[in-house]
VMD Tcl script that builds the backbone (N, CA, C; Angstrom):
set m [mol new atoms 375]
animate dup $m
set s [atomselect $m all]
$s set {name element resname resid chain x y z} {
  {N N MET 1 A 123.045 23.105 89.544}
  {CA C MET 1 A 121.620 22.297 89.736}
  {C C MET 1 A 120.750 22.989 90.422}
  {N N THR 2 A 119.404 23.219 90.089}
  {CA C THR 2 A 118.763 23.937 90.924}
  {C C THR 2 A 117.466 22.926 91.557}
  {N N VAL 3 A 116.868 23.247 92.381}
  {CA C VAL 3 A 115.359 22.531 92.566}
  {C C VAL 3 A 114.318 23.425 92.604}
  {N N SER 4 A 113.117 22.953 92.352}
  {CA C SER 4 A 111.940 23.868 92.466}
  {C C SER 4 A 110.996 22.593 92.732}
  {N N TYR 5 A 109.615 23.105 93.206}
  {CA C TYR 5 A 108.550 22.391 93.677}
  {C C TYR 5 A 107.424 22.546 93.074}
  {N N MET 6 A 106.325 21.608 93.234}
  {CA C MET 6 A 105.033 21.675 92.911}
  {C C MET 6 A 104.107 20.750 93.599}
  {N N PHE 7 A 103.001 21.294 94.255}
  {CA C PHE 7 A 102.217 20.513 95.119}
  {C C PHE 7 A 101.091 20.052 93.767}
  {N N GLN 8 A 100.593 18.788 94.054}
  {CA C GLN 8 A 99.810 18.157 93.173}
  {C C GLN 8 A 98.293 18.790 93.506}
  {N N GLU 9 A 97.626 18.876 92.332}
  {CA C GLU 9 A 96.391 19.820 92.382}
  {C C GLU 9 A 95.273 19.017 93.336}
  {N N ARG 10 A 95.158 18.059 93.347}
  {CA C ARG 10 A 94.004 17.251 94.241}
  {C C ARG 10 A 94.521 16.377 95.146}
  {N N PRO 11 A 94.428 16.548 96.371}
  {CA C PRO 11 A 94.927 15.826 97.559}
  {C C PRO 11 A 94.396 14.247 97.258}
  {N N GLY 12 A 95.258 13.376 97.480}
  {CA C GLY 12 A 94.657 11.918 97.292}
  {C C GLY 12 A 94.638 11.354 96.048}
  {N N GLN 13 A 95.133 11.984 95.123}
  {CA C GLN 13 A 94.904 11.802 93.604}
  {C C GLN 13 A 95.730 10.495 93.209}
  {N N TYR 14 A 96.656 10.376 93.823}
  {CA C TYR 14 A 97.705 8.955 93.512}
  {C C TYR 14 A 97.258 7.983 94.541}
  {N N SER 15 A 97.115 8.357 95.925}
  {CA C SER 15 A 97.052 7.361 96.955}
  {C C SER 15 A 95.628 6.956 97.301}
  {N N GLY 16 A 94.746 7.636 96.808}
  {CA C GLY 16 A 93.303 7.119 97.066}
  {C C GLY 16 A 92.847 7.759 98.516}
  {N N ASP 17 A 93.719 8.362 99.238}
  {CA C ASP 17 A 93.422 8.865 100.528}
  {C C ASP 17 A 93.251 10.403 100.391}
  {N N ARG 18 A 91.908 11.021 100.610}
  {CA C ARG 18 A 91.570 12.600 100.224}
  {C C ARG 18 A 92.378 13.384 101.089}
  {N N ASN 19 A 92.992 12.766 102.317}
  {CA C ASN 19 A 93.591 13.693 103.386}
  {C C ASN 19 A 95.283 13.779 102.786}
  {N N ALA 20 A 95.677 12.758 102.038}
  {CA C ALA 20 A 97.348 12.955 101.819}
  {C C ALA 20 A 97.516 14.088 100.770}
  {N N ARG 21 A 98.565 14.615 100.933}
  {CA C ARG 21 A 99.218 15.637 99.936}
  {C C ARG 21 A 100.395 15.118 99.625}
  {N N SER 22 A 100.409 15.586 98.185}
  {CA C SER 22 A 102.084 15.118 97.702}
  {C C SER 22 A 102.353 16.474 96.675}
  {N N GLY 23 A 103.544 15.916 96.014}
  {CA C GLY 23 A 103.958 16.979 95.056}
  {C C GLY 23 A 105.340 16.335 94.245}
  {N N VAL 24 A 105.861 17.338 93.756}
  {CA C VAL 24 A 107.012 16.813 93.127}
  {C C VAL 24 A 108.396 17.856 93.122}
  {N N PHE 25 A 109.493 17.308 93.283}
  {CA C PHE 25 A 110.624 18.226 93.378}
  {C C PHE 25 A 111.213 18.105 92.020}
  {N N VAL 26 A 111.671 19.293 91.232}
  {CA C VAL 26 A 112.004 19.044 89.827}
  {C C VAL 26 A 113.401 19.601 89.964}
  {N N PHE 27 A 114.526 18.716 89.581}
  {CA C PHE 27 A 115.740 19.076 89.559}
  {C C PHE 27 A 116.127 19.318 88.077}
  {N N LYS 28 A 116.775 20.433 87.926}
  {CA C LYS 28 A 117.240 21.041 86.669}
  {C C LYS 28 A 118.644 21.155 86.791}
  {N N ALA 29 A 119.359 20.676 85.728}
  {CA C ALA 29 A 120.797 20.716 85.773}
  {C C ALA 29 A 121.180 21.110 84.312}
  {N N GLU 30 A 122.370 21.877 84.634}
  {CA C GLU 30 A 123.208 22.247 83.636}
  {C C GLU 30 A 124.646 22.201 83.571}
  {N N ARG 31 A 125.132 21.199 82.519}
  {CA C ARG 31 A 126.515 20.985 82.656}
  {C C ARG 31 A 127.321 22.034 82.192}
  {N N ASN 32 A 128.695 22.115 82.783}
  {CA C ASN 32 A 129.616 22.781 82.215}
  {C C ASN 32 A 130.996 22.166 81.780}
  {N N ASP 33 A 130.896 21.037 81.655}
  {CA C ASP 33 A 131.965 20.068 81.339}
  {C C ASP 33 A 131.444 19.232 80.306}
  {N N ASP 34 A 131.918 19.132 79.196}
  {CA C ASP 34 A 131.456 18.322 78.076}
  {C C ASP 34 A 131.522 16.948 78.148}
  {N N ARG 35 A 132.257 16.510 79.029}
  {CA C ARG 35 A 132.606 15.104 79.487}
  {C C ARG 35 A 131.663 14.362 80.273}
  {N N LEU 36 A 130.903 15.182 80.908}
  {CA C LEU 36 A 129.817 14.856 81.914}
  {C C LEU 36 A 128.587 13.990 80.945}
  {N N LYS 37 A 128.595 12.684 81.213}
  {CA C LYS 37 A 127.560 11.857 80.207}
  {C C LYS 37 A 126.168 12.059 81.207}
  {N N ASN 38 A 126.193 12.012 82.555}
  {CA C ASN 38 A 124.927 12.007 83.143}
  {C C ASN 38 A 125.108 11.957 84.805}
  {N N ILE 39 A 124.146 12.461 85.443}
  {CA C ILE 39 A 124.050 12.539 86.705}
  {C C ILE 39 A 123.236 11.558 87.551}
  {N N VAL 40 A 123.636 10.575 88.289}
  {CA C VAL 40 A 122.790 9.596 88.806}
  {C C VAL 40 A 122.674 9.948 90.254}
  {N N ILE 41 A 121.068 10.234 90.685}
  {CA C ILE 41 A 120.932 10.668 91.925}
  {C C ILE 41 A 120.178 9.440 92.841}
  {N N ARG 42 A 121.072 8.955 93.819}
  {CA C ARG 42 A 120.653 7.854 94.229}
  {C C ARG 42 A 119.660 8.069 95.656}
  {N N LYS 43 A 119.912 9.155 96.378}
  {CA C LYS 43 A 119.179 9.422 97.498}
  {C C LYS 43 A 118.593 10.768 97.513}
  {N N VAL 44 A 117.489 11.178 97.963}
  {CA C VAL 44 A 116.904 12.419 98.133}
  {C C VAL 44 A 116.258 12.577 99.431}
  {N N LYS 45 A 116.830 13.587 100.151}
  {CA C LYS 45 A 116.224 13.704 101.647}
  {C C LYS 45 A 115.923 15.265 101.865}
  {N N PRO 46 A 114.572 15.682 101.849}
  {CA C PRO 46 A 114.120 17.068 102.192}
  {C C PRO 46 A 114.641 17.307 103.628}
  {N N LEU 47 A 115.105 18.428 103.806}
  {CA C LEU 47 A 115.590 18.927 105.209}
  {C C LEU 47 A 114.183 19.488 105.770}
  {N N HIS 48 A 113.120 18.799 106.055}
  {CA C HIS 48 A 111.984 19.326 106.275}
  {C C HIS 48 A 111.291 18.120 106.895}
  {N N SER 49 A 110.967 18.147 108.263}
  {CA C SER 49 A 110.366 16.919 108.914}
  {C C SER 49 A 109.096 16.500 108.464}
  {N N ALA 50 A 108.240 17.195 107.845}
  {CA C ALA 50 A 106.882 16.918 107.209}
  {C C ALA 50 A 106.921 16.462 105.976}
  {N N LEU 51 A 108.230 16.178 105.339}
  {CA C LEU 51 A 108.088 15.712 104.119}
  {C C LEU 51 A 108.904 14.407 103.866}
  {N N ASP 52 A 108.578 13.617 102.993}
  {CA C ASP 52 A 109.245 12.455 102.693}
  {C C ASP 52 A 109.422 11.984 101.299}
  {N N VAL 53 A 110.561 11.377 101.062}
  {CA C VAL 53 A 110.708 11.029 99.661}
  {C C VAL 53 A 110.890 9.372 99.483}
  {N N ASN 54 A 110.326 8.696 98.684}
  {CA C ASN 54 A 110.708 7.118 98.921}
  {C C ASN 54 A 111.255 6.964 97.372}
  {N N LEU 55 A 112.316 7.304 97.314}
  {CA C LEU 55 A 113.054 7.004 96.011}
  {C C LEU 55 A 112.927 5.518 95.747}
  {N N GLU 56 A 112.063 4.944 94.859}
  {CA C GLU 56 A 111.992 3.678 94.441}
  {C C GLU 56 A 113.053 3.124 93.486}
  {N N GLN 57 A 113.594 4.194 92.597}
  {CA C GLN 57 A 114.323 3.675 91.784}
  {C C GLN 57 A 115.587 4.999 91.575}
  {N N ILE 58 A 116.496 4.675 91.020}
  {CA C ILE 58 A 117.614 6.099 90.714}
  {C C ILE 58 A 116.978 6.911 89.808}
  {N N LEU 59 A 117.467 8.227 89.988}
  {CA C LEU 59 A 117.103 9.266 88.945}
  {C C LEU 59 A 118.208 9.531 88.106}
  {N N VAL 60 A 118.127 9.629 86.707}
  {CA C VAL 60 A 119.281 9.888 86.164}
  {C C VAL 60 A 118.977 11.027 85.097}
  {N N ILE 61 A 119.909 11.929 85.297}
  {CA C ILE 61 A 119.702 13.293 84.417}
  {C C ILE 61 A 120.760 13.176 83.165}
  {N N PRO 62 A 120.309 12.838 82.045}
  {CA C PRO 62 A 121.118 12.554 81.051}
  {C C PRO 62 A 121.695 13.898 80.239}
  {N N PHE 63 A 122.828 13.647 79.747}
  {CA C PHE 63 A 123.588 14.735 78.859}
  {C C PHE 63 A 124.230 13.851 77.758}
  {N N GLU 64 A 123.609 12.994 76.999}
  {CA C GLU 64 A 123.965 12.093 76.027}
  {C C GLU 64 A 124.606 13.030 74.795}
  {N N ARG 65 A 123.743 13.992 74.444}
  {CA C ARG 65 A 124.218 14.781 72.986}
  {C C ARG 65 A 125.252 15.891 73.523}
  {N N LYS 66 A 126.083 16.235 72.691}
  {CA C LYS 66 A 126.988 17.422 72.898}
  {C C LYS 66 A 126.098 18.770 72.864}
  {N N ASP 67 A 125.225 19.021 72.169}
  {CA C ASP 67 A 124.380 20.134 72.245}
  {C C ASP 67 A 123.280 20.270 73.308}
  {N N HIS 68 A 123.148 19.159 74.090}
  {CA C HIS 68 A 122.326 19.169 75.082}
  {C C HIS 68 A 122.881 19.447 76.400}
  {N N THR 69 A 123.016 20.724 76.598}
  {CA C THR 69 A 123.723 20.943 78.201}
  {C C THR 69 A 122.720 21.082 79.237}
  {N N LYS 70 A 121.611 21.227 78.979}
  {CA C LYS 70 A 120.481 21.171 80.151}
  {C C LYS 70 A 119.549 20.013 80.180}
  {N N SER 71 A 119.152 19.659 81.471}
  {CA C SER 71 A 118.369 18.560 81.379}
  {C C SER 71 A 117.437 18.771 82.927}
  {N N ASP 72 A 116.432 18.173 83.154}
  {CA C ASP 72 A 115.617 18.126 84.256}
  {C C ASP 72 A 114.943 16.799 84.425}
  {N N VAL 73 A 114.928 16.387 85.830}
  {CA C VAL 73 A 114.344 15.194 86.228}
  {C C VAL 73 A 113.303 15.435 87.510}
  {N N SER 74 A 112.267 14.983 87.657}
  {CA C SER 74 A 111.462 14.944 89.010}
  {C C SER 74 A 111.361 13.744 89.900}
  {N N VAL 75 A 110.983 14.135 91.104}
  {CA C VAL 75 A 110.784 13.010 92.087}
  {C C VAL 75 A 109.636 13.266 92.825}
  {N N ARG 76 A 108.768 12.474 93.319}
  {CA C ARG 76 A 107.546 12.640 93.826}
  {C C ARG 76 A 107.731 12.768 95.199}
  {N N PHE 77 A 107.093 13.828 96.057}
  {CA C PHE 77 A 107.189 13.775 97.553}
  {C C PHE 77 A 106.143 13.570 98.122}
  {N N LYS 78 A 105.839 13.320 99.530}
  {CA C LYS 78 A 104.731 13.092 100.149}
  {C C LYS 78 A 104.734 14.011 101.785}
  {N N VAL 79 A 103.601 14.368 101.905}
  {CA C VAL 79 A 103.558 15.176 103.214}
  {C C VAL 79 A 102.998 14.230 104.133}
  {N N ASN 80 A 104.187 13.973 105.042}
  {CA C ASN 80 A 103.824 12.653 105.769}
  {C C ASN 80 A 103.079 13.097 107.151}
  {N N ARG 81 A 102.773 14.297 107.536}
  {CA C ARG 81 A 102.083 14.682 108.610}
  {C C ARG 81 A 100.561 15.322 108.387}
  {N N ARG 82 A 99.681 14.941 108.638}
  {CA C ARG 82 A 98.267 15.284 108.265}
  {C C ARG 82 A 98.107 16.649 108.673}
  {N N THR 83 A 98.749 16.915 109.998}
  {CA C THR 83 A 98.433 18.322 110.510}
  {C C THR 83 A 99.470 19.446 109.834}
  {N N ALA 84 A 100.299 19.003 109.105}
  {CA C ALA 84 A 101.187 19.762 108.569}
  {C C ALA 84 A 100.402 20.795 107.438}
  {N N LYS 85 A 100.551 22.116 107.515}
  {CA C LYS 85 A 99.935 22.973 106.608}
  {C C LYS 85 A 101.055 23.649 105.995}
  {N N ILE 86 A 101.578 22.998 104.777}
  {CA C ILE 86 A 102.727 23.461 104.035}
  {C C ILE 86 A 102.253 24.190 102.864}
  {N N GLU 87 A 102.379 25.162 102.553}
  {CA C GLU 87 A 102.076 26.129 101.214}
  {C C GLU 87 A 103.060 26.599 100.536}
  {N N ASN 88 A 104.147 26.776 101.122}
  {CA C ASN 88 A 105.344 27.554 100.373}
  {C C ASN 88 A 106.865 26.705 100.857}
  {N N LEU 89 A 107.648 26.060 100.062}
  {CA C LEU 89 A 108.909 25.515 100.155}
  {C C LEU 89 A 109.994 26.266 99.830}
  {N N THR 90 A 109.630 27.578 99.195}
  {CA C THR 90 A 110.778 28.250 98.931}
  {C C THR 90 A 111.813 28.572 99.942}
  {N N GLY 91 A 113.023 28.315 99.757}
  {CA C GLY 91 A 114.027 28.787 100.875}
  {C C GLY 91 A 114.394 27.362 101.657}
  {N N GLY 92 A 113.421 26.410 101.465}
  {CA C GLY 92 A 113.878 25.227 102.203}
  {C C GLY 92 A 115.099 24.387 101.397}
  {N N ARG 93 A 115.482 23.173 101.927}
  {CA C ARG 93 A 116.554 22.673 101.196}
  {C C ARG 93 A 116.334 21.115 101.417}
  {N N VAL 94 A 116.958 20.571 100.151}
  {CA C VAL 94 A 117.312 19.319 99.742}
  {C C VAL 94 A 118.415 18.631 99.802}
  {N N THR 95 A 118.793 17.483 100.632}
  {CA C THR 95 A 120.188 16.924 100.373}
  {C C THR 95 A 120.100 15.780 99.180}
  {N N ILE 96 A 121.027 15.777 98.481}
  {CA C ILE 96 A 120.699 14.675 97.399}
  {C C ILE 96 A 122.354 14.064 97.371}
  {N N SER 97 A 122.558 12.748 96.916}
  {CA C SER 97 A 123.548 12.238 96.910}
  {C C SER 97 A 123.630 11.069 95.705}
  {N N GLY 98 A 124.711 11.018 95.118}
  {CA C GLY 98 A 124.840 9.870 93.865}
  {C C GLY 98 A 126.092 10.037 93.339}
  {N N VAL 99 A 126.217 10.084 91.868}
  {CA C VAL 99 A 127.424 9.760 91.186}
  {C C VAL 99 A 127.334 10.823 89.932}
  {N N LEU 100 A 128.566 11.327 89.451}
  {CA C LEU 100 A 128.824 12.008 88.472}
  {C C LEU 100 A 129.321 11.039 87.425}
  {N N ASN 101 A 128.947 10.765 86.223}
  {CA C ASN 101 A 129.561 9.769 85.163}
  {C C ASN 101 A 130.123 10.688 84.111}
  {N N PHE 102 A 131.355 10.596 84.073}
  {CA C PHE 102 A 131.990 11.338 83.011}
  {C C PHE 102 A 132.713 10.253 81.786}
  {N N GLU 103 A 132.824 10.787 80.612}
  {CA C GLU 103 A 133.354 9.945 79.608}
  {C C GLU 103 A 134.654 9.425 79.828}
  {N N GLN 104 A 135.012 8.284 79.893}
  {CA C GLN 104 A 136.449 7.663 79.954}
  {C C GLN 104 A 137.127 8.062 81.351}
  {N N ASN 105 A 136.203 8.283 82.345}
  {CA C ASN 105 A 136.595 8.449 83.577}
  {C C ASN 105 A 135.985 7.559 84.614}
  {N N ARG 106 A 136.352 7.377 85.894}
  {CA C ARG 106 A 135.677 6.616 87.007}
  {C C ARG 106 A 134.561 7.335 87.484}
  {N N PRO 107 A 133.413 6.958 87.932}
  {CA C PRO 107 A 132.311 7.835 88.366}
  {C C PRO 107 A 132.793 8.600 89.472}
  {N N GLU 108 A 132.397 9.655 89.829}
  {CA C GLU 108 A 132.671 10.365 90.889}
  {C C GLU 108 A 131.443 10.607 91.894}
  {N N SER 109 A 131.472 10.048 93.251}
  {CA C SER 109 A 130.543 10.227 94.215}
  {C C SER 109 A 130.276 11.677 94.576}
  {N N PHE 110 A 129.085 12.114 94.985}
  {CA C PHE 110 A 128.914 13.451 95.511}
  {C C PHE 110 A 127.677 13.053 96.254}
  {N N THR 111 A 127.767 14.468 97.444}
  {CA C THR 111 A 126.591 14.890 98.246}
  {C C THR 111 A 126.575 16.255 98.111}
  {N N ALA 112 A 125.483 16.901 97.898}
  {CA C ALA 112 A 124.986 18.236 97.747}
  {C C ALA 112 A 123.876 18.622 98.728}
  {N N THR 113 A 123.657 19.742 99.113}
  {CA C THR 113 A 122.419 20.387 99.887}
  {C C THR 113 A 122.218 21.514 99.077}
  {N N LEU 114 A 121.119 21.461 98.185}
  {CA C LEU 114 A 120.588 22.501 97.386}
  {C C LEU 114 A 119.120 23.260 98.037}
  {N N PRO 115 A 119.315 24.616 97.820}
  {CA C PRO 115 A 117.985 25.255 98.297}
  {C C PRO 115 A 116.989 25.187 97.475}
  {N N ILE 116 A 115.768 25.044 97.815}
  {CA C ILE 116 A 114.661 24.917 96.799}
  {C C ILE 116 A 114.299 26.479 96.307}
  {N N SER 117 A 114.341 26.561 95.013}
  {CA C SER 117 A 114.213 27.895 94.466}
  {C C SER 117 A 112.917 28.619 94.527}
  {N N ASP 118 A 112.162 27.941 93.852}
  {CA C ASP 118 A 110.791 28.500 94.007}
  {C C ASP 118 A 109.654 27.401 93.219}
  {N N LEU 119 A 108.516 27.856 92.982}
  {CA C LEU 119 A 107.374 27.070 92.415}
  {C C LEU 119 A 107.708 26.680 90.948}
  {N N TYR 120 A 107.648 25.369 90.506}
  {CA C TYR 120 A 107.849 25.181 89.149}
  {C C TYR 120 A 107.184 25.708 88.245}
  {N N GLN 121 A 107.638 26.132 87.277}
  {CA C GLN 121 A 107.013 26.701 86.059}
  {C C GLN 121 A 107.356 26.006 84.943}
  {N N LYS 122 A 106.467 25.529 84.221}
  {CA C LYS 122 A 106.996 24.960 82.886}
  {C C LYS 122 A 107.341 26.018 81.928}
  {N N ALA 123 A 108.544 25.623 81.425}
  {CA C ALA 123 A 109.085 26.881 80.244}
  {C C ALA 123 A 108.374 26.717 79.161}
  {N N GLU 124 A 107.749 27.817 78.712}
  {CA C GLU 124 A 107.034 27.846 77.336}
  {C C GLU 124 A 108.139 28.089 76.309}
  {N N ILE 125 A 107.893 27.515 75.186}
  {CA C ILE 125 A 108.904 27.625 73.839}
  {C C ILE 125 A 108.192 28.488 73.008}
}
mol reanalyze $m
mol bondsrecalc $m
mol representation Tube
mol addrep $m
């Protein structure tokens, strides 16, 4: 699993506050076990004191079809300090926790700390 990030283009776009900055973390996952049905992420915590994630619902990374080995989801983050000047999150870290759901098995809990790889680039097909 990898994590990339993207800042929103216009501060305050969603909050109405022109000083508020936010963005998204994009989690890209690839399964290497065909029995894995999905990954449920219940908690996302950036290891940066100026960033905050309010996860209002769980994130599910689906792997429903056998030919579908890659999937991704995103979660919005907010820069919670007005004085914080964050331009680059590459090399930072994010801790996630949740469960791995396998076919005909009990869910397995997990916690992982992932490095933020780079700025999100949409893949062109």
